[in-house]
All heavy atoms as atom14 arrays in JSON, in Angstrom:
{
  "sequence": "MASKNNEIPKHELQALARAFADDIIAFFETEEGQKEYEEWLQQKKDTEKVA",
  "atom14_mask": [
    [1, 1, 1, 1, 1, 1, 1, 1, 0, 0, 0, 0, 0, 0],
    [1, 1, 1, 1, 1, 0, 0, 0, 0, 0, 0, 0, 0, 0],
    [1, 1, 1, 1, 1, 1, 0, 0, 0, 0, 0, 0, 0, 0],
    [1, 1, 1, 1, 1, 1, 1, 1, 1, 0, 0, 0, 0, 0],
    [1, 1, 1, 1, 1, 1, 1, 1, 0, 0, 0, 0, 0, 0],
    [1, 1, 1, 1, 1, 1, 1, 1, 0, 0, 0, 0, 0, 0],
    [1, 1, 1, 1, 1, 1, 1, 1, 1, 0, 0, 0, 0, 0],
    [1, 1, 1, 1, 1, 1, 1, 1, 0, 0, 0, 0, 0, 0],
    [1, 1, 1, 1, 1, 1, 1, 0, 0, 0, 0, 0, 0, 0],
    [1, 1, 1, 1, 1, 1, 1, 1, 1, 0, 0, 0, 0, 0],
    [1, 1, 1, 1, 1, 1, 1, 1, 1, 1, 0, 0, 0, 0],
    [1, 1, 1, 1, 1, 1, 1, 1, 1, 0, 0, 0, 0, 0],
    [1, 1, 1, 1, 1, 1, 1, 1, 0, 0, 0, 0, 0, 0],
    [1, 1, 1, 1, 1, 1, 1, 1, 1, 0, 0, 0, 0, 0],
    [1, 1, 1, 1, 1, 0, 0, 0, 0, 0, 0, 0, 0, 0],
    [1, 1, 1, 1, 1, 1, 1, 1, 0, 0, 0, 0, 0, 0],
    [1, 1, 1, 1, 1, 0, 0, 0, 0, 0, 0, 0, 0, 0],
    [1, 1, 1, 1, 1, 1, 1, 1, 1, 1, 1, 0, 0, 0],
    [1, 1, 1, 1, 1, 0, 0, 0, 0, 0, 0, 0, 0, 0],
    [1, 1, 1, 1, 1, 1, 1, 1, 1, 1, 1, 0, 0, 0],
    [1, 1, 1, 1, 1, 0, 0, 0, 0, 0, 0, 0, 0, 0],
    [1, 1, 1, 1, 1, 1, 1, 1, 0, 0, 0, 0, 0, 0],
    [1, 1, 1, 1, 1, 1, 1, 1, 0, 0, 0, 0, 0, 0],
    [1, 1, 1, 1, 1, 1, 1, 1, 0, 0, 0, 0, 0, 0],
    [1, 1, 1, 1, 1, 1, 1, 1, 0, 0, 0, 0, 0, 0],
    [1, 1, 1, 1, 1, 0, 0, 0, 0, 0, 0, 0, 0, 0],
    [1, 1, 1, 1, 1, 1, 1, 1, 1, 1, 1, 0, 0, 0],
    [1, 1, 1, 1, 1, 1, 1, 1, 1, 1, 1, 0, 0, 0],
    [1, 1, 1, 1, 1, 1, 1, 1, 1, 0, 0, 0, 0, 0],
    [1, 1, 1, 1, 1, 1, 1, 0, 0, 0, 0, 0, 0, 0],
    [1, 1, 1, 1, 1, 1, 1, 1, 1, 0, 0, 0, 0, 0],
    [1, 1, 1, 1, 1, 1, 1, 1, 1, 0, 0, 0, 0, 0],
    [1, 1, 1, 1, 0, 0, 0, 0, 0, 0, 0, 0, 0, 0],
    [1, 1, 1, 1, 1, 1, 1, 1, 1, 0, 0, 0, 0, 0],
    [1, 1, 1, 1, 1, 1, 1, 1, 1, 0, 0, 0, 0, 0],
    [1, 1, 1, 1, 1, 1, 1, 1, 1, 0, 0, 0, 0, 0],
    [1, 1, 1, 1, 1, 1, 1, 1, 1, 1, 1, 1, 0, 0],
    [1, 1, 1, 1, 1, 1, 1, 1, 1, 0, 0, 0, 0, 0],
    [1, 1, 1, 1, 1, 1, 1, 1, 1, 0, 0, 0, 0, 0],
    [1, 1, 1, 1, 1, 1, 1, 1, 1, 1, 1, 1, 1, 1],
    [1, 1, 1, 1, 1, 1, 1, 1, 0, 0, 0, 0, 0, 0],
    [1, 1, 1, 1, 1, 1, 1, 1, 1, 0, 0, 0, 0, 0],
    [1, 1, 1, 1, 1, 1, 1, 1, 1, 0, 0, 0, 0, 0],
    [1, 1, 1, 1, 1, 1, 1, 1, 1, 0, 0, 0, 0, 0],
    [1, 1, 1, 1, 1, 1, 1, 1, 1, 0, 0, 0, 0, 0],
    [1, 1, 1, 1, 1, 1, 1, 1, 0, 0, 0, 0, 0, 0],
    [1, 1, 1, 1, 1, 1, 1, 0, 0, 0, 0, 0, 0, 0],
    [1, 1, 1, 1, 1, 1, 1, 1, 1, 0, 0, 0, 0, 0],
    [1, 1, 1, 1, 1, 1, 1, 1, 1, 0, 0, 0, 0, 0],
    [1, 1, 1, 1, 1, 1, 1, 0, 0, 0, 0, 0, 0, 0],
    [1, 1, 1, 1, 1, 0, 0, 0, 0, 0, 0, 0, 0, 0]
  ],
  "atom14_positions": [
    [[55.01, -84.31, 1.65], [53.62, -83.84, 1.73], [52.84, -84.48, 0.47], [53.27, -84.58, -0.48], [53.69, -82.25, 1.62], [52.35, -81.68, 1.56], [52.18, -80.87, 3.2], [50.57, -80.12, 2.98], [0.0, 0.0, 0.0], [0.0, 0.0, 0.0], [0.0, 0.0, 0.0], [0.0, 0.0, 0.0], [0.0, 0.0, 0.0], [0.0, 0.0, 0.0]],
    [[51.61, -84.78, 0.83], [50.62, -85.28, -0.2], [50.44, -84.31, -1.23], [50.2, -83.07, -0.93], [49.33, -85.82, 0.47], [0.0, 0.0, 0.0], [0.0, 0.0, 0.0], [0.0, 0.0, 0.0], [0.0, 0.0, 0.0], [0.0, 0.0, 0.0], [0.0, 0.0, 0.0], [0.0, 0.0, 0.0], [0.0, 0.0, 0.0], [0.0, 0.0, 0.0]],
    [[50.11, -84.85, -2.47], [49.82, -83.91, -3.56], [48.32, -83.39, -3.67], [48.01, -82.45, -4.28], [50.19, -84.59, -4.9], [49.48, -85.75, -5.02], [0.0, 0.0, 0.0], [0.0, 0.0, 0.0], [0.0, 0.0, 0.0], [0.0, 0.0, 0.0], [0.0, 0.0, 0.0], [0.0, 0.0, 0.0], [0.0, 0.0, 0.0], [0.0, 0.0, 0.0]],
    [[47.51, -84.15, -3.04], [46.04, -83.8, -2.96], [45.65, -83.67, -1.45], [46.22, -84.34, -0.58], [45.18, -84.85, -3.58], [45.45, -84.92, -5.13], [44.52, -86.03, -5.69], [44.83, -86.21, -7.1], [43.98, -87.23, -7.73], [0.0, 0.0, 0.0], [0.0, 0.0, 0.0], [0.0, 0.0, 0.0], [0.0, 0.0, 0.0], [0.0, 0.0, 0.0]],
    [[44.76, -82.79, -1.21], [44.23, -82.6, 0.16], [43.64, -83.76, 0.81], [43.68, -83.87, 2.02], [43.17, -81.42, 0.14], [43.81, -80.1, -0.17], [45.01, -79.94, 0.08], [43.02, -79.11, -0.48], [0.0, 0.0, 0.0], [0.0, 0.0, 0.0], [0.0, 0.0, 0.0], [0.0, 0.0, 0.0], [0.0, 0.0, 0.0], [0.0, 0.0, 0.0]],
    [[43.06, -84.77, 0.01], [42.51, -85.92, 0.6], [43.37, -87.12, 0.71], [42.88, -88.23, 0.99], [41.14, -86.33, -0.22], [41.42, -86.62, -1.62], [42.55, -86.4, -2.22], [40.48, -87.1, -2.36], [0.0, 0.0, 0.0], [0.0, 0.0, 0.0], [0.0, 0.0, 0.0], [0.0, 0.0, 0.0], [0.0, 0.0, 0.0], [0.0, 0.0, 0.0]],
    [[44.58, -87.01, 0.28], [45.54, -88.1, 0.39], [46.17, -88.14, 1.81], [46.6, -87.07, 2.38], [46.55, -87.99, -0.62], [46.0, -88.31, -2.06], [47.09, -88.37, -3.06], [48.34, -88.26, -2.76], [46.75, -88.34, -4.24], [0.0, 0.0, 0.0], [0.0, 0.0, 0.0], [0.0, 0.0, 0.0], [0.0, 0.0, 0.0], [0.0, 0.0, 0.0]],
    [[46.47, -89.4, 2.36], [47.13, -89.49, 3.52], [48.7, -89.46, 3.2], [49.12, -90.15, 2.3], [46.81, -90.8, 4.22], [45.31, -90.87, 4.47], [47.61, -91.05, 5.45], [44.82, -92.21, 5.04], [0.0, 0.0, 0.0], [0.0, 0.0, 0.0], [0.0, 0.0, 0.0], [0.0, 0.0, 0.0], [0.0, 0.0, 0.0], [0.0, 0.0, 0.0]],
    [[49.41, -88.75, 3.95], [50.99, -88.58, 3.68], [51.49, -89.97, 3.88], [51.07, -90.82, 4.75], [51.32, -87.64, 4.79], [50.23, -86.86, 5.19], [49.08, -87.81, 4.97], [0.0, 0.0, 0.0], [0.0, 0.0, 0.0], [0.0, 0.0, 0.0], [0.0, 0.0, 0.0], [0.0, 0.0, 0.0], [0.0, 0.0, 0.0], [0.0, 0.0, 0.0]],
    [[52.6, -90.19, 3.03], [53.16, -91.53, 2.99], [53.78, -91.86, 4.37], [53.53, -93.06, 4.79], [54.44, -91.47, 2.04], [55.05, -92.78, 1.83], [56.03, -92.78, 0.68], [56.72, -94.19, 0.48], [57.69, -94.1, -0.62], [0.0, 0.0, 0.0], [0.0, 0.0, 0.0], [0.0, 0.0, 0.0], [0.0, 0.0, 0.0], [0.0, 0.0, 0.0]],
    [[54.4, -90.95, 5.14], [54.96, -91.34, 6.32], [53.86, -91.69, 7.4], [54.12, -92.44, 8.27], [55.79, -90.04, 6.83], [54.95, -88.86, 7.3], [54.53, -87.87, 6.43], [54.5, -88.55, 8.59], [53.79, -86.97, 7.08], [53.75, -87.3, 8.4], [0.0, 0.0, 0.0], [0.0, 0.0, 0.0], [0.0, 0.0, 0.0], [0.0, 0.0, 0.0]],
    [[52.6, -91.14, 7.25], [51.54, -91.56, 8.06], [51.09, -92.96, 7.81], [50.75, -93.71, 8.77], [50.33, -90.63, 7.99], [50.66, -89.21, 8.52], [50.78, -89.19, 10.01], [50.33, -90.04, 10.73], [51.51, -88.19, 10.49], [0.0, 0.0, 0.0], [0.0, 0.0, 0.0], [0.0, 0.0, 0.0], [0.0, 0.0, 0.0], [0.0, 0.0, 0.0]],
    [[51.03, -93.29, 6.55], [50.64, -94.66, 6.17], [51.76, -95.77, 6.62], [51.36, -96.79, 7.03], [50.5, -94.8, 4.6], [49.24, -94.14, 4.04], [49.36, -94.12, 2.46], [47.93, -94.7, 4.59], [0.0, 0.0, 0.0], [0.0, 0.0, 0.0], [0.0, 0.0, 0.0], [0.0, 0.0, 0.0], [0.0, 0.0, 0.0], [0.0, 0.0, 0.0]],
    [[52.99, -95.32, 6.48], [54.01, -96.22, 6.95], [53.93, -96.46, 8.47], [54.18, -97.54, 8.93], [55.33, -95.55, 6.53], [55.69, -95.72, 5.07], [56.96, -94.95, 4.71], [57.41, -93.97, 5.3], [57.43, -95.38, 3.51], [0.0, 0.0, 0.0], [0.0, 0.0, 0.0], [0.0, 0.0, 0.0], [0.0, 0.0, 0.0], [0.0, 0.0, 0.0]],
    [[53.66, -95.37, 9.25], [53.5, -95.51, 10.61], [52.29, -96.42, 10.99], [52.46, -97.24, 11.98], [53.42, -94.18, 11.26], [0.0, 0.0, 0.0], [0.0, 0.0, 0.0], [0.0, 0.0, 0.0], [0.0, 0.0, 0.0], [0.0, 0.0, 0.0], [0.0, 0.0, 0.0], [0.0, 0.0, 0.0], [0.0, 0.0, 0.0], [0.0, 0.0, 0.0]],
    [[51.24, -96.29, 10.36], [50.06, -97.08, 10.47], [50.36, -98.56, 10.19], [50.07, -99.44, 10.95], [48.9, -96.58, 9.67], [47.51, -97.23, 9.96], [47.05, -96.99, 11.35], [46.59, -96.67, 8.92], [0.0, 0.0, 0.0], [0.0, 0.0, 0.0], [0.0, 0.0, 0.0], [0.0, 0.0, 0.0], [0.0, 0.0, 0.0], [0.0, 0.0, 0.0]],
    [[51.09, -98.77, 9.14], [51.49, -100.13, 8.71], [52.31, -100.83, 9.76], [52.09, -102.02, 10.13], [52.14, -100.2, 7.33], [0.0, 0.0, 0.0], [0.0, 0.0, 0.0], [0.0, 0.0, 0.0], [0.0, 0.0, 0.0], [0.0, 0.0, 0.0], [0.0, 0.0, 0.0], [0.0, 0.0, 0.0], [0.0, 0.0, 0.0], [0.0, 0.0, 0.0]],
    [[53.29, -100.04, 10.25], [54.16, -100.56, 11.32], [53.46, -100.91, 12.54], [53.67, -101.87, 13.27], [55.26, -99.57, 11.64], [56.33, -99.59, 10.66], [57.62, -98.68, 11.17], [57.3, -97.32, 11.43], [57.33, -96.45, 10.49], [57.64, -96.55, 9.3], [56.92, -95.05, 10.83], [0.0, 0.0, 0.0], [0.0, 0.0, 0.0], [0.0, 0.0, 0.0]],
    [[52.36, -100.11, 12.9], [51.6, -100.37, 14.03], [50.76, -101.63, 14.01], [50.63, -102.33, 14.97], [50.7, -99.22, 14.37], [0.0, 0.0, 0.0], [0.0, 0.0, 0.0], [0.0, 0.0, 0.0], [0.0, 0.0, 0.0], [0.0, 0.0, 0.0], [0.0, 0.0, 0.0], [0.0, 0.0, 0.0], [0.0, 0.0, 0.0], [0.0, 0.0, 0.0]],
    [[50.39, -101.98, 12.77], [49.38, -103.19, 12.6], [50.31, -104.45, 12.16], [49.71, -105.55, 12.33], [48.41, -102.89, 11.54], [47.27, -102.06, 12.09], [47.09, -100.8, 11.58], [46.43, -102.39, 13.04], [46.1, -99.9, 12.02], [45.37, -101.65, 13.55], [45.2, -100.35, 13.01], [0.0, 0.0, 0.0], [0.0, 0.0, 0.0], [0.0, 0.0, 0.0]],
    [[51.51, -104.27, 11.7], [52.21, -105.31, 11.06], [52.37, -106.63, 11.95], [52.09, -107.74, 11.52], [53.59, -104.83, 10.6], [0.0, 0.0, 0.0], [0.0, 0.0, 0.0], [0.0, 0.0, 0.0], [0.0, 0.0, 0.0], [0.0, 0.0, 0.0], [0.0, 0.0, 0.0], [0.0, 0.0, 0.0], [0.0, 0.0, 0.0], [0.0, 0.0, 0.0]],
    [[52.69, -106.41, 13.15], [52.96, -107.6, 14.11], [51.58, -108.39, 14.25], [51.61, -109.6, 14.24], [53.5, -107.2, 15.46], [54.91, -106.73, 15.29], [55.59, -107.11, 14.34], [55.4, -105.99, 16.33], [0.0, 0.0, 0.0], [0.0, 0.0, 0.0], [0.0, 0.0, 0.0], [0.0, 0.0, 0.0], [0.0, 0.0, 0.0], [0.0, 0.0, 0.0]],
    [[50.55, -107.7, 14.42], [49.13, -108.34, 14.63], [48.74, -109.05, 13.32], [48.21, -110.07, 13.28], [48.22, -107.4, 14.98], [48.32, -106.82, 16.55], [49.01, -107.55, 17.28], [47.96, -105.76, 16.91], [0.0, 0.0, 0.0], [0.0, 0.0, 0.0], [0.0, 0.0, 0.0], [0.0, 0.0, 0.0], [0.0, 0.0, 0.0], [0.0, 0.0, 0.0]],
    [[48.97, -108.44, 12.24], [48.65, -108.98, 10.89], [49.45, -110.32, 10.72], [48.85, -111.33, 10.34], [48.82, -107.98, 9.8], [47.75, -106.84, 9.96], [48.68, -108.73, 8.4], [48.03, -105.66, 8.99], [0.0, 0.0, 0.0], [0.0, 0.0, 0.0], [0.0, 0.0, 0.0], [0.0, 0.0, 0.0], [0.0, 0.0, 0.0], [0.0, 0.0, 0.0]],
    [[50.61, -110.23, 10.97], [51.54, -111.41, 10.77], [51.1, -112.59, 11.7], [50.97, -113.74, 11.28], [52.97, -111.03, 11.04], [53.57, -110.14, 9.82], [53.96, -112.31, 11.12], [54.82, -109.43, 10.12], [0.0, 0.0, 0.0], [0.0, 0.0, 0.0], [0.0, 0.0, 0.0], [0.0, 0.0, 0.0], [0.0, 0.0, 0.0], [0.0, 0.0, 0.0]],
    [[50.83, -112.13, 13.04], [50.38, -113.19, 13.99], [49.08, -113.83, 13.49], [48.93, -115.07, 13.71], [50.21, -112.43, 15.36], [0.0, 0.0, 0.0], [0.0, 0.0, 0.0], [0.0, 0.0, 0.0], [0.0, 0.0, 0.0], [0.0, 0.0, 0.0], [0.0, 0.0, 0.0], [0.0, 0.0, 0.0], [0.0, 0.0, 0.0], [0.0, 0.0, 0.0]],
    [[48.15, -113.03, 12.93], [46.93, -113.73, 12.52], [47.19, -114.58, 11.33], [46.61, -115.76, 11.5], [45.95, -112.61, 12.11], [44.77, -113.03, 11.49], [43.74, -113.71, 12.27], [44.54, -113.06, 10.16], [42.68, -114.19, 11.61], [43.42, -113.63, 9.44], [42.45, -114.16, 10.25], [0.0, 0.0, 0.0], [0.0, 0.0, 0.0], [0.0, 0.0, 0.0]],
    [[47.94, -114.32, 10.43], [48.1, -115.14, 9.31], [49.09, -116.33, 9.61], [49.03, -117.31, 8.87], [48.69, -114.36, 8.06], [47.67, -113.57, 7.39], [47.55, -112.26, 7.53], [46.63, -114.27, 6.61], [46.45, -111.65, 6.92], [45.59, -113.59, 6.05], [45.47, -112.2, 6.18], [0.0, 0.0, 0.0], [0.0, 0.0, 0.0], [0.0, 0.0, 0.0]],
    [[49.6, -116.39, 10.8], [50.45, -117.56, 11.12], [49.37, -118.52, 11.91], [49.85, -119.68, 12.16], [51.47, -117.14, 12.06], [52.62, -116.42, 11.33], [53.75, -115.98, 12.18], [53.57, -115.82, 13.5], [54.91, -115.77, 11.69], [0.0, 0.0, 0.0], [0.0, 0.0, 0.0], [0.0, 0.0, 0.0], [0.0, 0.0, 0.0], [0.0, 0.0, 0.0]],
    [[48.23, -118.13, 12.22], [47.24, -119.07, 12.91], [46.61, -119.91, 11.85], [46.55, -119.67, 10.65], [46.18, -118.3, 13.66], [45.45, -117.62, 12.7], [46.79, -117.32, 14.67], [0.0, 0.0, 0.0], [0.0, 0.0, 0.0], [0.0, 0.0, 0.0], [0.0, 0.0, 0.0], [0.0, 0.0, 0.0], [0.0, 0.0, 0.0], [0.0, 0.0, 0.0]],
    [[45.95, -121.0, 12.34], [45.24, -121.8, 11.48], [44.22, -121.15, 10.74], [43.79, -121.29, 9.58], [44.65, -123.07, 12.25], [43.99, -124.07, 11.43], [43.6, -125.37, 12.25], [44.28, -125.66, 13.18], [42.62, -125.91, 11.97], [0.0, 0.0, 0.0], [0.0, 0.0, 0.0], [0.0, 0.0, 0.0], [0.0, 0.0, 0.0], [0.0, 0.0, 0.0]],
    [[43.34, -120.33, 11.57], [42.28, -119.52, 10.99], [42.77, -118.53, 9.93], [42.07, -118.43, 8.92], [41.65, -118.71, 12.13], [40.48, -117.89, 11.72], [39.9, -116.98, 12.74], [40.32, -116.95, 13.91], [38.97, -116.26, 12.43], [0.0, 0.0, 0.0], [0.0, 0.0, 0.0], [0.0, 0.0, 0.0], [0.0, 0.0, 0.0], [0.0, 0.0, 0.0]],
    [[43.87, -117.91, 10.21], [44.4, -116.97, 9.23], [44.8, -117.66, 7.91], [44.62, -117.11, 6.84], [0.0, 0.0, 0.0], [0.0, 0.0, 0.0], [0.0, 0.0, 0.0], [0.0, 0.0, 0.0], [0.0, 0.0, 0.0], [0.0, 0.0, 0.0], [0.0, 0.0, 0.0], [0.0, 0.0, 0.0], [0.0, 0.0, 0.0], [0.0, 0.0, 0.0]],
    [[45.4, -118.78, 8.04], [45.87, -119.55, 6.85], [44.63, -120.06, 6.05], [44.72, -119.91, 4.86], [46.73, -120.73, 7.19], [48.1, -120.14, 7.78], [48.93, -121.3, 8.31], [48.72, -122.48, 7.99], [50.1, -120.98, 8.91], [0.0, 0.0, 0.0], [0.0, 0.0, 0.0], [0.0, 0.0, 0.0], [0.0, 0.0, 0.0], [0.0, 0.0, 0.0]],
    [[43.54, -120.41, 6.78], [42.38, -120.86, 6.11], [41.75, -119.63, 5.4], [41.36, -119.8, 4.23], [41.41, -121.39, 7.11], [40.12, -121.89, 6.46], [39.07, -122.36, 7.51], [37.91, -122.96, 6.84], [36.63, -122.5, 7.54], [0.0, 0.0, 0.0], [0.0, 0.0, 0.0], [0.0, 0.0, 0.0], [0.0, 0.0, 0.0], [0.0, 0.0, 0.0]],
    [[41.65, -118.52, 5.98], [41.06, -117.32, 5.35], [41.92, -116.92, 4.09], [41.4, -116.56, 3.0], [40.91, -116.2, 6.38], [39.75, -116.41, 7.29], [39.4, -115.13, 8.0], [39.64, -114.0, 7.49], [38.96, -115.32, 9.16], [0.0, 0.0, 0.0], [0.0, 0.0, 0.0], [0.0, 0.0, 0.0], [0.0, 0.0, 0.0], [0.0, 0.0, 0.0]],
    [[43.15, -117.01, 4.27], [44.1, -116.63, 3.07], [43.93, -117.67, 2.0], [43.77, -117.09, 0.8], [45.61, -116.66, 3.59], [46.5, -116.4, 2.45], [46.55, -115.09, 1.93], [47.33, -117.36, 1.99], [47.42, -114.93, 0.8], [48.24, -117.14, 0.83], [48.28, -115.84, 0.38], [49.14, -115.65, -0.7], [0.0, 0.0, 0.0], [0.0, 0.0, 0.0]],
    [[43.79, -118.87, 2.23], [43.54, -119.82, 1.09], [42.19, -119.67, 0.52], [42.09, -119.71, -0.68], [43.61, -121.36, 1.67], [45.03, -121.74, 2.11], [46.0, -121.71, 0.94], [45.64, -122.04, -0.14], [47.1, -121.48, 1.28], [0.0, 0.0, 0.0], [0.0, 0.0, 0.0], [0.0, 0.0, 0.0], [0.0, 0.0, 0.0], [0.0, 0.0, 0.0]],
    [[41.16, -119.23, 1.28], [39.82, -119.0, 0.72], [39.94, -117.74, -0.15], [39.31, -117.61, -1.22], [38.83, -118.79, 1.85], [38.5, -120.0, 2.54], [37.67, -119.85, 3.73], [37.29, -118.66, 4.1], [37.26, -120.85, 4.45], [0.0, 0.0, 0.0], [0.0, 0.0, 0.0], [0.0, 0.0, 0.0], [0.0, 0.0, 0.0], [0.0, 0.0, 0.0]],
    [[40.67, -116.72, 0.17], [40.86, -115.57, -0.53], [41.58, -115.82, -1.83], [41.11, -115.33, -2.92], [41.59, -114.49, 0.3], [41.94, -113.29, -0.49], [41.11, -112.12, -0.73], [43.16, -113.0, -1.21], [41.76, -111.27, -1.55], [43.04, -111.7, -1.77], [44.37, -113.65, -1.26], [44.06, -111.26, -2.61], [45.41, -113.09, -2.05], [45.29, -111.86, -2.7]],
    [[42.65, -116.64, -1.8], [43.25, -116.99, -2.95], [42.42, -117.75, -3.93], [42.43, -117.37, -5.13], [44.53, -117.91, -2.64], [45.83, -117.36, -2.22], [46.77, -118.45, -1.97], [46.33, -116.29, -3.23], [0.0, 0.0, 0.0], [0.0, 0.0, 0.0], [0.0, 0.0, 0.0], [0.0, 0.0, 0.0], [0.0, 0.0, 0.0], [0.0, 0.0, 0.0]],
    [[41.56, -118.66, -3.53], [40.62, -119.32, -4.38], [39.59, -118.31, -5.01], [39.38, -118.51, -6.22], [39.98, -120.39, -3.61], [39.08, -121.35, -4.45], [39.93, -122.08, -5.54], [40.95, -122.64, -5.31], [39.56, -121.98, -6.85], [0.0, 0.0, 0.0], [0.0, 0.0, 0.0], [0.0, 0.0, 0.0], [0.0, 0.0, 0.0], [0.0, 0.0, 0.0]],
    [[39.09, -117.36, -4.23], [38.17, -116.41, -4.7], [38.8, -115.62, -5.87], [38.26, -115.36, -6.89], [37.64, -115.61, -3.61], [36.69, -116.27, -2.69], [36.29, -115.21, -1.51], [36.8, -114.24, -1.27], [35.32, -115.74, -0.71], [0.0, 0.0, 0.0], [0.0, 0.0, 0.0], [0.0, 0.0, 0.0], [0.0, 0.0, 0.0], [0.0, 0.0, 0.0]],
    [[40.18, -115.25, -5.59], [40.88, -114.41, -6.58], [41.03, -115.28, -7.93], [40.83, -114.63, -8.95], [42.19, -114.04, -6.05], [43.0, -113.15, -6.89], [44.24, -112.71, -6.13], [45.05, -111.78, -7.08], [46.43, -111.69, -6.8], [0.0, 0.0, 0.0], [0.0, 0.0, 0.0], [0.0, 0.0, 0.0], [0.0, 0.0, 0.0], [0.0, 0.0, 0.0]],
    [[41.38, -116.5, -7.73], [41.57, -117.34, -8.91], [40.28, -117.47, -9.64], [40.26, -117.33, -10.94], [42.1, -118.6, -8.61], [43.52, -118.76, -8.14], [44.05, -120.13, -7.69], [45.4, -120.1, -7.08], [45.82, -121.38, -6.7], [0.0, 0.0, 0.0], [0.0, 0.0, 0.0], [0.0, 0.0, 0.0], [0.0, 0.0, 0.0], [0.0, 0.0, 0.0]],
    [[39.11, -117.68, -9.0], [37.88, -117.86, -9.59], [37.5, -116.62, -10.31], [36.89, -116.65, -11.34], [36.83, -118.16, -8.53], [37.02, -119.66, -8.02], [37.75, -120.33, -8.53], [36.35, -119.94, -6.94], [0.0, 0.0, 0.0], [0.0, 0.0, 0.0], [0.0, 0.0, 0.0], [0.0, 0.0, 0.0], [0.0, 0.0, 0.0], [0.0, 0.0, 0.0]],
    [[37.77, -115.45, -9.69], [37.44, -114.1, -10.3], [38.26, -113.86, -11.6], [37.76, -113.32, -12.57], [37.72, -113.01, -9.31], [36.9, -113.2, -8.13], [37.28, -111.59, -9.89], [0.0, 0.0, 0.0], [0.0, 0.0, 0.0], [0.0, 0.0, 0.0], [0.0, 0.0, 0.0], [0.0, 0.0, 0.0], [0.0, 0.0, 0.0], [0.0, 0.0, 0.0]],
    [[39.51, -114.29, -11.53], [40.36, -114.13, -12.72], [39.93, -115.06, -13.86], [40.12, -114.57, -15.09], [41.75, -114.32, -12.39], [42.4, -113.27, -11.47], [43.83, -113.74, -10.93], [44.25, -114.76, -11.14], [44.51, -112.73, -10.3], [0.0, 0.0, 0.0], [0.0, 0.0, 0.0], [0.0, 0.0, 0.0], [0.0, 0.0, 0.0], [0.0, 0.0, 0.0]],
    [[39.39, -116.18, -13.63], [38.89, -117.02, -14.67], [37.75, -116.42, -15.36], [37.48, -116.64, -16.56], [38.44, -118.38, -14.04], [39.66, -119.23, -13.62], [39.15, -120.46, -12.98], [40.32, -121.3, -12.47], [39.82, -122.56, -11.79], [0.0, 0.0, 0.0], [0.0, 0.0, 0.0], [0.0, 0.0, 0.0], [0.0, 0.0, 0.0], [0.0, 0.0, 0.0]],
    [[36.86, -115.6, -14.67], [35.67, -115.07, -15.21], [36.06, -113.91, -16.07], [35.42, -113.61, -16.99], [34.67, -114.67, -14.04], [33.46, -113.93, -14.53], [34.22, -115.84, -13.32], [0.0, 0.0, 0.0], [0.0, 0.0, 0.0], [0.0, 0.0, 0.0], [0.0, 0.0, 0.0], [0.0, 0.0, 0.0], [0.0, 0.0, 0.0], [0.0, 0.0, 0.0]],
    [[37.01, -113.03, -15.65], [37.3, -111.83, -16.35], [37.97, -112.1, -17.68], [38.33, -112.93, -18.08], [38.33, -111.01, -15.4], [0.0, 0.0, 0.0], [0.0, 0.0, 0.0], [0.0, 0.0, 0.0], [0.0, 0.0, 0.0], [0.0, 0.0, 0.0], [0.0, 0.0, 0.0], [0.0, 0.0, 0.0], [0.0, 0.0, 0.0], [0.0, 0.0, 0.0]]
  ]
}
C-alpha cells in the first residue's frame, strides 16, 4: 500500500510498465527511436555541461 494518498501503488506501476514495455522496446529498436534516443543523450550531455 502507498504511504501517501496521492501515490500510485508499486504493483500498479509495475503492471503499467509491463503493459507498455514491448511497445517501448519496439520503438527504440526502430531507426526513428534510435535517432530520438541519440538526440536525447546529446541534450542531456549539453545540459550537464551547463550545470
